[in-house]
C-alpha positions in Angstrom: 142.5 102.0 288.7 142.4 103.8 292.0 143.9 107.2 292.9 144.9 107.9 296.4 146.7 111.2 296.5 148.9 110.3 293.5 148.2 110.5 289.8 148.9 107.5 287.5 152.5 108.7 286.9 153.1 108.7 290.7 153.0 112.5 291.1 152.0 114.1 294.4 151.5 117.5 292.9 148.4 119.3 294.2 147.3 119.7 290.6 147.3 115.9 290.0 144.1 114.0 290.0 144.6 112.7 293.5 145.8 116.1 294.7 142.8 117.9 293.3 140.5 115.4 295.0 142.1 116.0 298.3 142.0 119.8 297.8 138.3 119.6 297.1 137.7 117.6 300.3 139.7 120.1 302.3 137.5 122.9 301.0 134.3 121.2 302.0 132.7 122.5 305.2 130.2 120.5 307.3 126.8 122.2 308.1 126.3 123.3 311.7 125.4 120.5 314.0 127.0 117.8 311.8 130.4 116.3 312.6 133.1 116.4 309.9 133.2 112.6 309.9 129.5 112.2 309.4 129.5 114.9 306.7 132.2 113.1 304.7 130.4 109.8 305.0 127.2 111.2 303.7 128.9 113.1 300.9 130.7 110.0 299.6 127.5 107.9 299.8 125.3 110.5 298.2 127.9 111.4 295.5 128.4 107.9 294.3 124.8 106.8 295.0 125.8 103.1 295.5 126.5 100.7 298.3 130.2 101.0 297.3 130.0 104.7 297.8 128.8 104.1 301.3 131.7 101.8 302.1 134.1 104.4 300.8 132.4 107.0 303.0 133.0 104.8 306.0 136.7 104.8 305.2 136.9 101.2 304.0 139.4 100.6 301.2 138.3 98.8 298.1 141.8 98.1 296.8 141.8 94.4 297.7 138.3 93.8 296.2 139.3 95.8 293.1 142.5 93.8 292.7 140.7 90.5 293.1 138.0 91.4 290.6 140.8 92.3 288.1 142.6 89.0 288.8 139.4 87.0 288.2 138.7 88.8 285.0 142.1 87.7 283.5 142.3 84.3 285.2 143.3 81.6 282.8 143.8 84.2 280.1 146.6 84.2 277.6 148.8 87.3 277.9 150.3 88.6 274.6 152.7 91.6 274.5 151.7 94.3 272.1 152.0 98.1 271.4 149.5 100.9 271.7 148.3 101.8 268.1 148.1 105.5 268.7 151.0 108.1 268.9 154.7 107.6 268.2 155.6 106.9 271.8 154.7 103.3 271.3 153.7 102.4 274.9 153.8 98.6 275.5 150.6 96.8 276.4 149.5 93.3 277.4 146.5 91.8 275.6 144.6 89.2 277.6 142.6 86.7 275.5 140.4 83.7 276.4 139.6 81.3 273.6 140.8 83.9 271.1 138.6 86.7 272.4 140.1 89.8 274.0 139.0 90.3 277.6 141.4 92.9 278.8 144.2 95.3 277.6 146.5 97.1 280.0 149.9 98.7 280.1 153.0 96.5 280.3 155.1 97.5 283.4 158.2 96.1 281.5 158.1 99.0 279.1 161.2 101.1 279.8 159.6 104.5 279.0 155.9 104.1 280.1 156.4 101.6 282.9 152.9 100.2 282.5 151.2 103.6 282.4 148.8 104.5 279.5 147.2 107.8 278.5 143.4 108.1 278.3 143.5 107.0 274.7 145.8 104.1 275.4 143.7 103.0 278.3 140.6 102.8 276.1 142.1 100.7 273.2 140.0 97.7 274.4 137.1 99.6 272.8 138.8 99.5 269.4 138.2 95.7 269.4 135.1 95.4 271.5 132.8 98.2 270.3 129.4 97.8 268.7 130.1 101.1 266.7 133.2 99.7 265.1 132.9 99.4 261.3 133.3 95.8 260.1 132.2 96.3 256.5 133.8 98.3 253.7 131.8 101.4 253.1 131.8 103.4 249.8 130.2 106.6 248.8 129.7 107.4 245.2 130.7 110.8 243.9 127.9 113.3 244.7 126.1 110.7 246.9 125.0 111.4 250.5 124.7 107.8 251.6 127.4 105.2 252.2 127.0 101.7 250.7 128.5 98.4 251.8 130.8 97.0 249.1 132.9 93.8 248.8 136.5 94.0 250.0 137.9 92.6 246.8 136.0 95.3 244.8 137.4 98.0 247.1 141.0 96.8 246.8 140.7 96.7 243.0 139.1 100.2 243.0 142.1 101.5 245.1 144.6 100.0 242.7 142.7 101.4 239.7 142.6 104.9 241.1 146.3 104.8 242.0 147.3 103.8 238.5 145.0 106.4 237.0 146.4 109.1 239.2 150.0 108.1 238.5 149.5 107.9 234.8 147.9 111.4 234.8 150.6 113.1 237.0 153.8 111.2 236.2 156.8 113.3 235.3 159.7 111.7 233.5 161.9 114.7 233.0 161.9 118.3 234.2 161.9 121.3 231.9 165.7 121.4 232.0 166.0 117.8 230.9 166.8 116.3 234.3 165.5 112.7 234.8 163.2 112.5 237.8 160.6 109.8 237.2 158.2 110.9 239.9 154.6 111.8 240.6 153.3 114.6 242.8 149.7 113.4 242.6 150.0 110.7 245.3 150.9 111.1 249.0 151.8 108.2 251.3 151.1 108.5 255.0 152.2 105.8 257.4 151.1 105.1 260.9 153.2 105.4 264.1 153.3 101.8 265.0 153.9 100.1 261.6 156.6 97.4 261.9 159.9 97.3 260.0 158.6 94.7 257.6 155.6 96.8 256.5 157.7 100.0 256.3 160.2 98.2 254.0 157.5 97.0 251.7 155.7 100.3 251.8 158.9 102.2 250.9 159.6 99.9 248.0 156.1 100.2 246.6 155.9 104.0 246.9 159.4 104.6 245.6 158.7 102.3 242.7 155.6 104.3 241.8 157.6 107.5 241.9 155.9 108.9 244.9 157.8 111.9 246.4 155.6 112.8 249.4 156.2 110.0 251.8 155.4 110.9 255.4 154.8 109.2 258.7 152.4 110.1 261.5 155.1 109.5 264.0 157.1 112.5 262.7 154.0 114.8 262.2 
């Protein structure tokens, strides 16, 4: 993404990223005996420290090359519409895949509210999928232990179900002191994500209500 006097939302405000860059250039003064043009060339080349920086310093635009490189990266890729997994705004994205492997994720310009723009978190969601630090195993830490251990997924699911039942049995309240029937438990809290789809929300609500859970919240409202 390139910025030329406008930020990613199209602003020309002097406090935008492009405006601040222009303001910094205006505040720079060339040393005595050096023309302004040569000073800007040297500053760009030295600041970036690459051949590309020298080209920028000479005033050459890299927009065409950048656009071509982006086009080549997603050439022959399958485009799938999706939604950013972070906040409740739900910005639309386009996921590009080649042979089932994600090669690029970017904002979808068809989105009525984000119009293809993504915040820094949304712009980095590619790293959620392609990241050597991403956990791919179920980790469990025994009570009092300091180290995490890899465990089988089936064991982990059974353990969660076991603890849910244990907590519900220990905290379930059938009637209040005045005799009112409530059938609820205050020992379990359900917290949903901002981008859960309607089908999941329906099943989640049925499960939690069936267990008698009172505290049902969603990250989108928080």
